[in-house]
N, C-alpha and C positions, 0 to 999 in steps of 0.2 A: 371368819371375823379371825383378825390377829392379835395381838395382844396389845398391840397401839390402837388399832381400833375399837376393842374395847375400853379403853381406857377413857379414848375420846368422846365415843358413844354416854356413857358412867358422866362427865361433866359436860354434856350438851355441845359438844365441840363437833355436832357431824360433817360441819365443811370442811374438817381436817382429812375423813376421808378419801379425796379424790385421790383421784392417780398421780400420782407420784414416781420421782427414780428411785427413790428409796429414803426410806423412814430410818430413824437415830435416836435413842433414847439416853442420855449420857446420865450414870447414876456417880455423882460425883468424880473423883477421876479414879476412882478402882472397877468400871467394869461400864460396859456399853453394849447396847441391847439394838442389834439392824437389821433391819426386813427387806426383802425384793433382793436378795444375794445371789448371783448363781454361782460363786463358785471362790472356794480359795485361791489365789495365783501363789503366793507365798506364806510362811511359816516361822517368825524363830522368836525366842522371848523376848526381842526390843522391837523388832516391826513384823506386824502382820498386813499383807495386801490381799483386798478383796475386790471380787469382780463383782460389778451389780450391773443390773439390766441395761442401766446403762452409764458407762462409765465403770470409774476403780472407785476402790478411798484405800489410803495408807494409812496404817494407826500403830503411830510410835508408842515407845513409853518401853519398864521395867516388868518383867518376871510375867509379860503375856502370854497366856495362855485362852484356848478355845474351849469355852464352856458348853457348849452346844452349837450343832450345826444340824438344822432339821426344816425340809420344806420352804428353803427360802430365808429362812430366820437362821442369824446366830448372835450368839452370848459371847463377848471377850472381858473377862477379864486379867486382872494383872492392875499396874501407877501406867493410867492411859495421860500420855502428855502431850501427841497434838494428835488430828485427824486433818487430814489432808484431800480435796480431791484428786484423781489422777486421770 
C-alpha cells in the first residue's frame, strides 16, 4: 500500500484507492509527491519531466531536486511553480 493509500484509508476515503494514471500530493509550493511514475525524462533545477504510466508530467520552478525515486514514487522538492500534464 502506497503513501497516499495510507492517508486515504486513515481518513475513511477508500474510494480514492481506485486505479488512476497517477497520484499527486502537493505540500505548499515546496514539495510534491507522485505515485505511478515510470521514469524521469529530464531534470534541471528549473524543470523536471516525469514519464507516467499514462502520459507525462512537467514540473517547473526554482531550485528543484528529486528527493526520492523508488518503486514508482517520486518526491520533488524546491519552489514548485507549475504542474502540467504532457
